[in-house]
C-alpha positions in Angstrom: -7.2 16.0 -16.6 -5.5 19.3 -15.9 -4.2 20.4 -19.4 -2.1 19.0 -22.2 1.5 19.1 -23.4 3.1 18.0 -26.7 3.2 14.3 -27.4 5.0 12.6 -24.4 7.9 11.0 -26.3 9.8 10.5 -23.0 6.9 8.4 -21.6 6.9 6.3 -24.7 10.7 5.9 -24.6 10.6 4.8 -20.9 7.8 2.3 -21.6 9.8 0.9 -24.5 12.9 0.6 -22.3 10.8 -1.3 -19.7 9.4 -3.4 -22.5 5.9 -2.4 -21.5 3.2 -1.9 -24.1 0.2 0.5 -23.5 -2.0 -2.5 -22.9 0.4 -3.7 -20.2 0.5 -0.4 -18.4 -3.3 -0.1 -18.6 -3.7 -3.6 -17.0 -1.1 -2.8 -14.4 -2.9 0.4 -13.3 -6.4 -0.9 -13.8 -7.3 1.8 -16.3 -8.8 1.8 -19.8 -6.2 1.4 -22.6 -7.7 4.6 -24.2 -6.6 6.5 -21.1 -3.0 5.3 -21.6 -3.2 6.4 -25.3 -4.3 9.9 -24.2 -1.3 10.1 -21.8 1.1 9.2 -24.6 -0.5 11.8 -26.8 0.2 14.5 -24.2 -2.6 14.4 -21.7 -1.3 14.8 -18.1 -2.6 12.1 -15.8 -4.2 12.8 -12.4 -1.6 13.0 -9.6 -2.3 9.5 -8.2 -1.8 8.0 -11.7 1.4 9.9 -12.2 2.8 8.4 -9.1 1.7 4.9 -10.1 3.1 5.2 -13.6 6.5 6.5 -12.2 6.6 3.7 -9.7 5.7 1.1 -12.3 8.4 2.3 -14.7 11.1 3.0 -12.1 11.5 6.7 -12.8 10.8 10.0 -11.1 7.4 11.6 -11.8 9.2 14.9 -12.7 11.1 13.1 -15.5 7.8 12.2 -17.2 5.8 15.4 -16.5 8.2 18.2 -15.6 5.5 20.9 -16.0 3.2 19.2 -13.6 6.0 18.7 -11.1 6.9 22.4 -11.3 3.3 23.5 -10.6 2.6 20.9 -7.9 2.1 22.3 -4.4 4.4 20.2 -2.2 2.7 19.7 1.2 5.8 18.0 2.6 8.9 16.3 1.4 7.5 13.2 3.2 4.1 13.1 1.5 4.5 11.3 -1.8 0.7 10.8 -2.6 -2.7 11.1 -1.0 -5.5 8.7 -2.2 -9.1 9.5 -1.2 -9.9 5.9 -0.6 -7.8 2.7 -0.2 -9.6 1.2 -3.2 -8.3 4.1 -5.2 -4.7 3.0 -4.8 -3.8 1.3 -8.1 -2.9 -2.3 -8.0 0.4 -1.5 -9.6 1.3 0.9 -6.7 0.8 -1.9 -4.2 3.0 -4.2 -6.2 5.7 -1.6 -6.5 5.6 -0.9 -2.7 6.3 -4.5 -1.8 8.5 -5.3 -4.8 10.9 -2.5 -4.0 11.5 -3.7 -0.4 15.1 -4.6 0.2 15.2 -4.8 4.0 11.8 -5.0 5.7 8.1 -5.3 5.1 5.6 -4.5 8.0 1.8 -4.9 7.9 -0.1 -3.5 10.8 -3.9 -3.8 10.5 -6.9 -5.8 11.8 -7.3 -8.2 8.9 -5.7 -7.0 5.6 -8.0 -9.5 4.0 -7.8 -7.5 0.7 -4.1 -8.5 0.6 -4.5 -12.0 1.9 -7.1 -12.8 -0.8 -4.8 -11.6 -3.5 -2.5 -14.5 -4.5 -0.3 -12.3 -6.6 0.6 -9.9 -3.8 1.0 -12.7 -1.2 3.3 -14.5 -3.6 5.3 -11.3 -4.2 5.6 -10.7 -0.4 6.7 -14.3 0.0 9.3 -13.9 -2.7 10.8 -10.8 -0.9 10.8 -12.7 2.4 12.7 -15.6 0.8 15.1 -13.1 -0.6 16.0 -12.1 3.0 13.5 -9.2 3.6 12.3 -9.3 7.2 8.5 -9.7 7.1 6.3 -8.8 10.1 2.5 -9.1 9.9 0.4 -7.8 12.8 -3.3 -8.8 12.7 -6.0 -8.1 15.3 -6.6 -10.9 17.8 -9.9 -12.3 16.6 -10.9 -13.0 20.3 -10.2 -9.4 21.4 -12.8 -6.8 22.2 -10.9 -4.4 20.0 -11.6 -6.4 16.9 -15.3 -6.7 17.8 -15.5 -3.0 18.4 -13.9 -2.1 15.1 -16.5 -4.3 13.3 -19.3 -2.5 15.1 -17.8 0.9 14.6 -17.5 0.5 10.8 -20.9 -1.0 10.5 -19.9 -4.5 9.3 -20.6 -6.2 12.7 -18.4 -7.8 15.3 -18.8 -11.3 13.9 -18.0 -10.3 10.4 -14.8 -8.6 11.5 -13.7 -11.6 13.6 -14.4 -13.9 10.6 -12.3 -11.6 8.3 -9.3 -11.8 10.7 -9.6 -15.6 11.0 -9.7 -15.9 7.2 -6.6 -13.7 6.9 -4.8 -15.7 9.4 -5.5 -18.9 7.4 -4.4 -17.3 4.1 -1.3 -15.6 5.6 -0.4 -18.7 7.7 1.9 -20.4 5.1 4.2 -17.4 5.1 5.4 -18.4 8.6 7.2 -21.3 7.0 9.7 -18.7 5.7 12.5 -18.1 8.2 12.3 -14.3 7.8 8.5 -14.1 8.3 6.6 -13.6 11.5 3.0 -13.1 12.3 1.7 -11.8 15.6 -1.7 -10.8 17.0 -2.4 -7.5 18.7 -5.1 -6.2 21.0 -4.8 -2.5 20.1 -7.3 0.2 19.2 -5.9 1.1 15.8 -6.4 4.6 14.5 -4.8 3.6 11.2 -3.4 0.6 9.3 0.2 0.7 8.1 1.7 -1.0 5.1 5.5 -0.4 5.2 8.3 -1.4 2.8 11.7 0.0 3.9 11.2 3.8 4.1 7.9 4.0 2.4 4.6 3.7 4.3 1.0 3.6 3.2 -1.1 4.8 6.1 -4.8 3.9 5.8 -6.6 6.3 8.1 -9.4 4.8 10.1 -12.6 7.0 10.3 -15.5 6.2 12.6 -18.3 4.6 10.7 -16.2 4.2 7.6 -15.0 0.9 6.2 -11.2 0.7 5.7 -11.5 0.5 1.9 -13.4 3.7 1.8 -11.0 5.6 4.0 -8.0 7.7 2.8 -4.5 6.4 2.3 -1.4 8.6 2.7 1.9 7.5 1.1 4.8 8.8 3.3 8.5 8.5 2.8 10.5 8.2 6.0 13.6 10.4 5.8 13.6 12.3 9.1 13.6 10.9 12.6 11.4 13.8 13.7 9.0 13.6 10.8 5.4 12.3 10.4 6.5 8.8 9.2 8.6 8.4 12.3 5.6 8.9 14.4 3.7 6.0 12.7 6.8 3.8 12.8 7.2 4.3 16.5 3.6 3.3 17.1 4.1 0.2 14.9 7.0 -0.9 17.0 5.1 -0.5 20.2 2.2 -2.7 18.9 4.7 -5.3 17.7 6.4 -5.4 21.1 3.1 -5.9 22.9 1.7 -8.4 20.4 1.5 -12.2 20.9 2.2 -15.2 18.7 -0.5 -16.8 16.6 -0.5 -20.1 18.4 -4.0 -21.4 19.2 -5.5 -19.5 16.4 
């Protein structure tokens, strides 16, 4: 995994402070407990796991693996992580994204059924909304040609994509009972899906002929009004403005 360092006492101490056992961390990240044991013994995790562990424990990656951080090639101060596929984003990273939201959560996609079908994540999002976080969910209009086209383009079929959106609407529907939560439908050709919590964005790039779970995800941190994250946020706002309510669906 890219080399070893002496036993990682700091990782062990941080886990102890968080009252997290190796089995807990393994379950949180979806890895084998033996993998966590190797990390504690000094093995340096892959970059995506380093980010996930740091997010889970509420510390900076460089605090746990300073050598890896020193030798890491920083593409941009905005880019926090790049995952080759959406399914490669650890469950704990998704939880951390939404759990850390203090102001707003935005979801812009066609169906986000992978979220809607996860009761734990939906409950977490609902908790943040009840705590005052502004929640906006933008799903594709199931009657729109754009949704049908996306289904055909990724090879799942127009009817399947339409059904996925309707299922997501049903599962996300109860969230609208929360005063700070809103759901709208859009008729937009999406080049990417966006999952945003305050200044952090997970951008799931859409690739022709590729299903969303197999497409890459970029974790961006919005810190500059002229940066890459700002471009995606501007697009998100435009889609929200043009979107319609979910009545009749």
